[in-house]
TORBA-277902 format. One record per atom (N, C-alpha, C, O, CB): x, y negated, z negated. Coordinates in steps of 0.2 Angstrom, whole numbers, padded with zeros to 4 digits, always signed. Each point is the difference from the previous one (the first is absolute). Glycine has a CB too. Layout:
// residues N
XYZ/...
//
This chain:
// residues 191
+0486-0656-0491/-0004+0004+0002/+0006+0004+0004/-0002+0006-0001/-0010-0013+0000/+0018+0006+0005/+0005+0003+0003/+0002+0006-0006/+0000+0006+0001/+0003-0017+0007/-0001+0008-0013/+0002+0005-0006/-0004+0005-0003/+0002+0005-0001/+0004-0015-0003/-0014+0008+0004/-0003+0005+0001/-0001+0007+0005/-0001+0006-0001/-0002-0015-0005/+0003+0005+0012/+0001+0007+0005/+0006+0003-0001/+0001+0006+0000/-0007-0011+0010/+0010+0002-0011/+0007+0004+0000/+0000+0005-0006/+0001+0006+0002/+0005-0015+0003/-0008+0007-0011/-0001+0005-0006/-0005+0006+0002/+0000+0006-0001/+0002-0016-0007/-0007+0006+0013/-0005+0006+0002/+0003+0005+0004/-0001+0006+0000/-0010-0014-0001/+0014+0006+0005/+0004+0004+0005/+0005+0005-0003/+0000+0006+0002/-0002-0016+0005/+0005+0008-0011/+0006+0003-0006/-0004+0005-0004/+0002+0006+0001/+0004-0018-0003/-0012+0011-0001/-0003+0005-0003/-0004+0005+0003/-0001+0006-0002/+0002-0013-0006/-0003+0005+0015/-0004+0005+0006/+0006+0004+0002/+0000+0006-0001/-0009-0013+0006/+0015+0004-0002/+0006+0004-0001/+0002+0006-0002/+0003+0004+0003/-0002-0013-0003/-0002+0007-0007/+0003+0004-0006/-0006+0006-0001/+0001+0006-0003/+0007-0017-0003/-0012+0009+0007/-0006+0006+0000/-0001+0006+0006/-0002+0005-0001/-0003-0015-0005/+0008+0006+0011/+0001+0004+0007/+0006+0004-0002/+0000+0007+0000/-0005-0016+0009/+0009+0005-0010/+0008+0006-0001/-0002+0004-0006/+0003+0006-0001/+0007-0015+0005/-0014+0007-0008/-0001+0007-0006/-0004+0005+0003/+0001+0006-0001/-0002-0014-0009/-0001+0005+0013/-0007+0007+0002/+0004+0003+0006/-0003+0005+0000/-0011-0013-0002/+0020+0007+0006/+0003+0005+0004/+0005+0004-0005/+0005+0002+0003/-0007-0009+0009/+0002+0008-0020/+0004+0005-0004/-0002+0006+0004/-0005+0002+0003/+0006-0009-0016/+0005+0011+0010/-0002+0008+0002/-0005+0003-0005/-0005+0003+0002/+0018-0001+0003/-0010-0002-0009/-0007+0001-0006/-0006-0001+0001/-0002-0006+0001/+0009+0004-0008/-0010+0006+0006/-0008+0000+0002/-0004+0000-0007/-0006-0001+0001/+0007+0007+0010/+0002-0004-0016/-0002+0001-0005/-0001-0007-0007/-0002+0000-0006/+0007+0012+0012/-0002-0019-0002/+0001-0004-0003/-0007-0003-0004/-0005+0000+0003/+0015-0001+0005/-0009-0002-0013/-0007-0003-0004/+0001-0008+0002/+0005-0004+0002/-0005+0012-0015/-0007-0009+0014/-0001-0007+0000/-0004-0004-0006/-0004+0004-0002/+0006-0002+0014/-0001-0009-0014/-0002-0004-0005/-0004-0005+0007/+0003-0003+0004/+0007+0004-0016/-0017+0000+0010/-0002-0005+0005/-0003-0008-0005/-0004+0000-0004/+0001+0012+0015/+0006-0016-0009/-0004-0006-0003/-0007-0003+0003/-0002-0002+0005/+0014-0001-0006/-0015+0003-0007/-0008-0002+0003/-0001-0006-0001/-0005-0002+0003/+0000+0012-0004/+0009-0016-0003/-0001-0006-0001/+0003-0005+0005/+0005+0001+0003/-0006+0003-0016/-0004-0009+0015/+0004-0004+0005/+0004-0006-0002/-0002-0004-0004/-0006+0007+0010/+0015-0004-0003/+0004-0005-0002/+0004-0003+0005/+0003+0004+0004/-0003+0000-0015/+0001-0010+0012/+0002-0002+0003/+0008+0001+0002/+0004+0000-0005/-0014-0005+0002/+0013+0005+0010/+0007+0002+0002/+0004-0005-0004/+0006+0001+0000/-0008+0003+0011/+0001-0008-0013/+0007-0004-0003/-0001+0003-0008/+0004-0003-0004/-0003-0009+0013/-0004+0015-0011/-0001+0004-0009/+0003+0005+0001/+0003+0002-0005/-0014-0003+0001/+0013+0004+0010/+0001+0006-0001/+0009+0000+0002/+0003-0005+0001/-0016+0010+0001/+0015+0001-0003/+0009+0002-0001/+0000+0007+0001/-0005+0003-0001/+0009-0011-0008/+0002+0010+0012/+0001+0008+0002/+0007+0000-0005/+0005-0004+0000/-0012+0006+0016/+0006+0003-0019/+0007+0002-0005/+0002+0007+0004/-0004+0004+0002/+0000-0010-0017/+0011+0008+0015/+0004+0006+0005/+0001+0003-0008/+0002-0004-0004/+0006-0001+0020/-0011+0011-0018/+0003+0002-0005/+0003+0008+0002/-0003+0002+0005/-0004-0011-0014/+0010+0014+0006/+0003+0006+0000/-0007+0005+0000/-0004-0001-0004/+0017-0003-0002/-0014+0007+0010/-0005+0004-0002/+0003+0008-0003/+0005+0004+0002/-0013-0013+0009/+0006+0010-0016/+0003+0005-0004/-0003+0008+0000/-0006+0000+0001/+0009-0011-0009/-0001+0015+0008/+0000+0006-0001/+0000+0004-0005/+0006+0000-0003/-0004-0002+0012/-0008+0007-0011/+0002+0003-0007/-0002+0005+0001/-0004+0002+0005/+0003-0010-0013/+0004+0014+0003/-0001+0005+0000/-0006+0003-0001/-0003-0001-0005/+0013-0001+0003/-0014+0005+0007/-0007+0002+0002/-0002+0004-0006/-0006+0000-0002/+0006-0001+0016/+0004+0006-0019/-0002+0005-0005/-0002-0003-0006/-0003+0003-0004/+0010+0005+0008/-0004-0017-0004/-0003-0002-0005/-0005-0005+0000/-0001-0003-0005/+0010+0007+0002/-0012-0004+0009/-0008-0003+0001/-0006+0001-0003/-0005-0004+0000/+0009+0006+0008/-0003+0002-0011/-0008+0002-0005/+0001-0005-0006/-0005-0001-0003/+0003+0014+0005/+0008-0017-0004/+0000-0002-0005/-0004-0008+0004/-0004-0004-0003/+0015+0013-0004/-0009-0011+0013/-0003-0006+0003/-0007+0002+0001/-0004-0004+0000/+0014+0000+0005/-0011+0010-0004/-0009+0002+0001/-0003+0000-0007/-0007-0001+0000/+0008+0010+0009/+0002-0008-0016/-0003-0001-0005/-0001-0008-0001/-0005-0002-0004/+0009+0014+0000/+0001-0018+0005/-0001-0006-0001/-0005-0003+0004/-0005-0003-0002/+0016+0003-0001/-0012+0002+0010/-0006-0002+0004/-0006+0002-0001/-0005-0003+0002/+0012+0002+0005/-0007+0007-0011/-0006+0003-0001/-0003-0004-0007/-0006-0002+0000/+0009+0014+0007/+0000-0013-0012/-0001-0004-0006/-0002-0008+0003/-0005-0003-0003/+0015+0011-0005/-0006-0010+0012/-0002-0007+0002/-0007-0001+0004/-0004-0004-0001/+0018+0001+0001/-0015+0008+0005/-0008+0002+0003/-0004+0002-0003/-0006-0001+0003/+0010+0004+0005/-0004+0000-0015/-0005+0003-0005/-0001-0007-0004/-0006-0001-0001/+0011+0014+0000/-0002-0018+0000/-0001-0005-0004/-0006-0004+0003/+0001-0003+0005/+0010+0004-0008/-0018-0003+0000/-0004-0002+0003/+0001-0007+0001/-0004-0003+0004/-0003+0012-0008/+0012-0014+0002/+0001-0006+0001/+0005+0000+0007/+0000-0006+0002/-0002+0003-0016/+0004+0007+0016/+0003+0001+0005/-0002+0002+0008/+0003-0001+0005/+0003+0002-0015/-0012+0002+0008/-0002+0002+0006/-0003-0006+0006/-0003-0005-0002/+0000+0016-0006/+0005-0009+0014/-0001-0006+0004/+0005-0004+0000/-0001-0005+0003/-0010+0005-0004/+0017+0001-0001/+0005-0006+0002/+0005+0004+0001/+0001+0005-0002/-0004-0014-0005/+0007+0005+0013/+0006+0002+0004/+0006-0001-0006/+0000-0006-0003/-0004+0001+0017/+0008+0010-0016/+0005-0001-0006/+0005+0002+0005/+0000+0003+0005/-0007+0000-0019/+0013-0004+0009/+0008+0002+0002/+0002+0002-0008/-0004-0001-0005/+0008-0010+0017/+0002+0014-0011/+0004+0002-0008/+0007-0004+0004/+0001-0001+0006/-0006+0016-0012/+0009-0018-0001/+0006-0001-0002/+0002+0004-0002/-0003+0001-0005/+0003-0009+0005/+0007+0011+0002/+0004+0004-0005/+0006-0005-0002/+0003-0004+0004/-0007+0016+0002/+0004-0009-0012/+0008-0007-0002/+0003+0007-0005/-0002+0004-0003/-0003-0021+0001/+0012+0013+0004/+0004+0008-0004/+0007-0006-0002/+0002-0005+0003/-0005+0021+0008/+0004-0014-0018/+0005-0004-0002/+0003+0003-0007/-0004+0005-0002/-0002-0015+0008/+0010+0009-0009/+0005+0002-0004/-0001-0003-0008/+0002-0006-0001/+0006+0007+0013/-0010+0001-0015/-0002-0004-0007/+0007+0000-0004/+0004+0004+0001/-0018+0000-0002/+0013-0008-0004/+0005+0000-0005/+0004+0006-0004/+0005+0000-0004/-0011-0010+0005/+0002+0016+0001/+0004+0006-0003/+0003+0004+0005/+0003+0005-0002/-0009-0006-0006/+0004-0002+0014/+0004+0005+0004/-0006+0005+0005/+0002+0004+0003/+0010-0005-0013/-0017-0001+0009/-0006+0005+0002/-0002-0002+0005/-0001-0006+0000/-0003+0008-0010/+0002+0001+0016/-0003-0004+0005/-0008+0000+0000/-0003+0006-0001/+0015-0003+0008/-0016-0008-0007/-0005-0003+0000/-0003+0000+0006/+0003-0003+0005/+0000-0003-0013/-0009+0010+0009/-0004-0002+0005/-0007+0000+0000/-0004+0005-0002/+0012-0002+0006/-0010-0011-0002/-0008-0002+0000/-0004+0002+0010/+0002+0000+0005/+0002-0013-0018/-0008+0014+0009/-0005+0002+0007/-0007-0006-0001/-0004-0001-0005/+0008+0017+0005/-0004-0019+0004/-0004-0008-0002/-0004+0000+0006/+0003+0000+0005/+0005-0007-0012/-0016+0008+0007/-0005+0000+0005/-0002-0008+0000/-0001-0004-0005/-0002+0017+0003/+0004-0014+0007/-0002-0010+0001/-0005+0001+0007/-0001+0003+0005/+0016-0011-0008/-0019+0002-0001/-0006-0003+0006/+0001-0003+0005/-0004+0001+0005/-0002-0002-0012/+0012-0004+0008/+0001-0004+0007/+0006+0001+0001/+0005-0003-0003/-0013-0006+0002/+0008+0015+0008/+0005+0002+0002/+0003-0006+0004/+0006+0000+0001/-0010+0011-0002/+0000-0017+0003/+0001-0003+0004/+0005-0007-0003/+0003-0005+0003/-0014+0011+0004/+0010-0006-0013/+0003-0005-0003/+0006+0002-0005/+0003-0005-0003/-0015-0001+0003/+0014+0012+0000/+0005+0003-0004/+0008-0002+0005/+0001+0001+0006/-0012+0010-0011/+0016-0014+0000/+0006-0002+0002/+0003+0008+0002/+0001+0005-0004/+0000-0018-0004/+0001+0014+0015/+0003+0004+0001/+0008+0000+0001/+0003+0005+0001/-0014-0002+0002/+0014-0010-0003/+0007+0000-0002/+0002+0003-0006/+0006+0000-0001/-0007-0009+0007/-0003+0011-0009/+0004+0003-0006/+0002+0008+0000/+0004+0003-0004/-0010-0013-0003/+0003+0013+0013/-0002+0007+0001/+0007+0003+0003/+0004-0005+0003/-0018+0003+0001/+0016+0007-0004/+0005+0005+0003/-0004+0002+0006/+0004+0001+0005/+0003+0003-0015/-0012-0003+0010/-0003+0004+0006/-0009+0002-0001/-0003-0003-0004/+0016+0009+0006/-0015-0002+0001/-0006+0003-0002/+0000+0006+0005/+0004+0001+0005/-0011-0013-0009/+0000+0016+0002/-0003+0005+0004/-0007-0001-0001/-0002-0004-0004/+0010+0012+0002/-0011-0002+0007/-0009+0000+0000/-0001+0006-0002/+0005+0004+0000/-0009-0010+0010/-0001+0007-0013/-0001+0007-0003/-0009+0000-0001/-0003-0003-0005/+0018+0004-0003/-0019+0002+0012/-0005+0000-0001/-0005-0004+0001/-0005-0001-0002/+0009+0006-0004/-0001-0011+0012/-0004-0005+0000/+0005-0006-0005/+0000-0006+0001/-0012+0015+0002/+0013-0007-0008/+0002-0005-0004/+0006-0002+0000/+0005+0004+0001/-0012+0000-0007/+0010-0011+0005/+0007-0002+0002/+0003+0000-0008/-0003-0002-0005/+0001-0006+0018/+0007+0009-0011/+0005+0002-0008/+0007-0004+0002/+0005+0002+0003/-0010+0014-0006/+0005-0021+0000/+0006-0007-0001/+0005+0004-0004/-0001+0001-0006/-0007-0013+0006/+0014+0013+0001/+0006+0001-0006/+0004-0005-0001/+0002-0002+0006/-0002+0013-0003/+0002-0014-0008/+0005-0004-0005/+0004+0004-0003/-0001+0005-0003/-0007-0012+0001/+0014+0004+0002/+0005+0006-0003/+0003+0007+0005/-0003+0002+0005/-0004-0007-0017/+0011+0009+0008/+0002+0005+0004/-0003+0005-0004/+0001+0001-0006/+0010-0006+0012/-0013+0009-0003/-0003+0007-0001/+0003+0007+0004/+0000+0001+0006/-0012-0008-0008/+0015+0010-0001/+0007+0006+0002/-0007+0004+0005/+0002+0003+0006/+0010+0000-0020/-0019-0002+0013/-0004+0005+0003/-0002-0005+0008/-0002+0004+0004/-0003+0003-0019/+0005-0011+0016/+0001-0003+0006/+0006+0000+0004/+0005-0001-0003/-0013-0004-0003/+0009+0005+0012/+0004-0002+0005/-0004-0003+0006/-0005+0001+0002/+0014+0008-0006/-0004-0013+0005/-0002-0006+0007/-0001+0005+0005/+0003+0006+0000/+0007-0019-0003/-0014+0011+0008/+0000+0002+0006/+0003-0004+0004/+0002-0005-0003/-0009+0011+0002/+0009-0005+0010/+0003-0003+0003/-0006-0005+0002/+0001-0003+0005/+0009+0012-0001/-0016-0009-0005/-0005-0006+0002/-0001-0005-0005/+0002+0001-0006/-0009+0007+0013/+0004-0013-0004/-0002-0006-0005/-0008+0000+0000/-0003+0001+0006/+0015-0009-0003/-0015+0007-0007/-0007-0002+0000/-0001-0009+0000/+0004-0003-0003/-0006+0017-0003/-0003-0016+0010/-0001-0005-0003/-0005-0003-0001/-0005+0000+0004/+0012+0001-0001/-0008-0005-0009/-0005+0001-0003/-0002-0010+0000/+0004-0004-0001/+0000+0018-0007/-0011-0015+0010/-0003-0006+0000/-0003-0003-0007/-0003+0003-0005/+0000+0001+0017/+0006-0010-0013/-0003-0001-0007/-0001-0008+0001/+0000-0002+0006/+0006+0012-0014/-0008-0014+0002/+0001-0008-0001/+0007-0002+0002/+0005+0003+0000/-0013-0004-0009/+0008-0006+0011/+0005-0001+0001/+0003-0002-0009/-0004+0000-0005/+0001-0003+0020/+0009+0002-0014/+0005-0001-0008/-0004-0005-0002/-0004+0002-0004/+0017+0000+0005/-0012-0008-0001/-0003-0005-0003/-0008+0000-0001/-0003-0005-0002/+0012-0001+0006/-0012+0011-0003/-0008+0003-0001/+0000+0005-0004/-0005+0003-0002/+0001-0006+0012/+0009+0004-0012/+0000+0007-0003/-0003-0003-0008/+0002-0005-0002/+0008+0013+0010/-0014-0004-0011/+0000+0000-0009/+0003+0003-0003/+0001+0005+0002/-0009-0007-0002/+0012-0001-0005/+0004+0004-0004/-0001+0004-0002/-0005+0000-0004/+0007-0006+0003/+0001+0013+0001/-0002+0008-0001/+0004+0001-0007/+0005+0002-0001/-0005+0001+0015/-0005-0004-0018/+0001+0002-0007/-0004+0006-0002/-0006+0000-0001/+0009-0011-0003/+0001+0016+0005/-0004+0007-0001/-0003+0002-0007/-0003+0005-0002/+0010-0001+0011/-0003-0009-0013/-0005+0003-0008/-0006-0004+0000/-0004+0001-0005/+0014+0001-0002/-0010-0007+0013/-0009-0003-0001/-0005+0005+0001/+0002+0005+0003/+0000-0017+0001/-0008+0010-0005/-0005+0005+0004/-0003-0003+0005/-0004+0003+0004/+0002+0001-0013/+0003-0009+0010/-0001-0004+0007/+0000+0003+0006/-0004+0001+0004/+0008-0010-0010/+0003+0012+0007/+0004+0003+0006/-0001+0007+0001/-0001+0003+0005/+0011-0012-0007/-0011+0013-0004/+0001+0007+0001/-0005+0003-0005/-0002-0003-0005/+0015+0002+0010/-0015+0007-0004/-0006+0003-0001/+0003+0005-0007/-0001+0000-0006/-0007-0001+0020/+0013+0005-0010/+0002+0007-0005/+0007-0001-0001/+0003-0004+0004/-0012+0014+0000/+0012-0006-0007/+0009+0002-0002/+0001+0004-0004/-0004+0002-0004/+0007-0010+0005/+0002+0011-0001/+0002+0006-0003/+0008+0000+0000/+0004+0000+0005/-0017+0006-0001/+0015-0006-0011/+0007+0001-0001/+0005+0004-0002/-0001+0003-0005/-0004-0011+0005/+0008+0009+0003/+0005+0008-0001/+0007-0002-0002/+0004-0005+0001/-0011+0013+0009/+0009-0004-0013/+0006+0003-0002/+0004+0006+0005/-0004+0004+0001/-0001-0007-0013/+0010+0003+0014/+0002+0006+0003/+0007+0002-0004/+0005-0002+0000/-0011-0001+0012/+0002+0010-0015/+0005+0005-0003/+0000+0007+0002/-0005+0004+0000/+0004-0012-0010/+0009+0009+0013/+0001+0008-0001/-0004-0001+0008/-0003+0005+0001/+0002+0001-0016/+0001-0009+0020/-0003-0001+0005/-0009+0002+0000/-0003+0001+0005/+0016+0002+0000/-0016-0005-0011/-0005-0001+0000/-0003-0006-0002/+0002-0004-0003/+0000+0014+0004/-0009-0011+0002/-0003-0008-0004/-0004+0001-0004/-0006+0003+0001/+0007-0010+0007/+0001+0005-0014/-0005-0001-0008/-0002-0007+0003/+0003-0005+0001/+0003+0013-0014/-0014-0006+0012/-0005-0008-0003/+0002-0002-0005/+0001+0003-0005/-0011+0000+0008/+0012-0011-0002/-0001-0002-0007/-0004-0007-0001/+0000-0003-0005/+0011+0008+0004/-0015-0005+0007/-0007-0005-0001/-0002+0000+0006/+0003+0001+0005/+0000-0008-0014/-0011+0005+0008/-0004-0001+0005/-0004-0004-0002/-0002-0001-0006/+0003+0012+0011/-0004-0015+0002/-0005-0005-0001/-0004+0001+0006/+0001-0003+0005/+0005-0004-0012/-0012+0011+0006/-0005+0004+0004/-0008+0000-0002/-0003+0003-0005/+0014+0003+0007/-0013-0011+0004/-0009+0002-0001/-0001-0004-0005/-0005+0003-0003/+0003+0010+0007/+0005-0018-0009/-0002-0002-0006/+0002+0002-0004/-0001-0003-0006/-0006+0002+0010/+0011+0007-0005/+0004+0004-0007/+0006-0003+0001/+0003+0000+0006/-0010+0012-0007/+0011-0013-0004/+0006-0001+0001/+0004+0005-0006/-0004+0001-0004/+0001-0014+0009/+0008+0016-0006/+0005+0005-0003/+0005-0003+0001/+0001-0004+0005/-0004+0015-0004/+0007-0011-0007/+0008+0001+0001/+0003+0004-0005/-0003+0001-0006/+0004-0013+0010/+0004+0015-0003/+0003+0004-0005/+0007-0005-0006/+0004-0005+0002/-0007+0016+0010/+0002-0009-0018/+0002-0005-0005/+0007+0000+0001/+0004-0005+0001/-0013+0006-0010/+0011+0007+0010/+0007+0000+0000/+0005-0004+0005/+0006-0001-0001/-0010+0012-0003/+0000-0012+0010/+0003-0005+0006/+0001-0005-0003/+0006-0002-0001/-0012+0004+0011/+0000-0005-0011/-0002-0007+0000/+0001-0004-0010/-0004-0002-0004/-0006+0007+0018/+0015-0005-0014/+0001-0002-0009/+0002-0008+0002/+0003-0002+0005/+0003+0016-0014/-0008-0017+0002/+0001-0007+0002/+0008-0001-0001/+0003+0003-0004/-0017-0007+0000/+0018-0001+0008/+0006-0001-0002/+0000-0004-0006/-0004-0004-0002/+0008+0005+0013/+0003+0002-0014/+0003-0003-0008/+0002-0006+0001/+0003-0004-0004/+0001+0015+0000/
//
């Protein structure tokens, strides 16, 4: 019982401390489900900043997800994953996930919020820079996390894969609103 009270006080103090932040335009995600305090943990991540001139790309993703009938009235978030493939090209994946509370944030380099959506970033993207701030994300304790296999349809609802060439993103596959497409040029079976 004492541990619960201590955890509750820490959570309350964190919320109060964050509400004193200078920036007035901080976006907040509200948890709508009831959880026991023992089920929750807090992870601190770097708050990332992004070039505002490229936000129209994120607007497009948000609109696509919002306009898909099966996604309406769901609180969703995005995971951006960046890696280098075997040919040396940078691959960037955008995955829309359903259960933000059960995502394993220990994989992330940072996060940012845009238009009420949480974007968790895995890998290094040169377009992002770390701010001096940290963001605290409340999620399920690590031992209660479900394994996050982004390739299974249980945990995500949409995904787009891009390859970065000449400073441009070229879509090489997507799985969106029941439609799946991939560019055979980039997805050839290994011999």
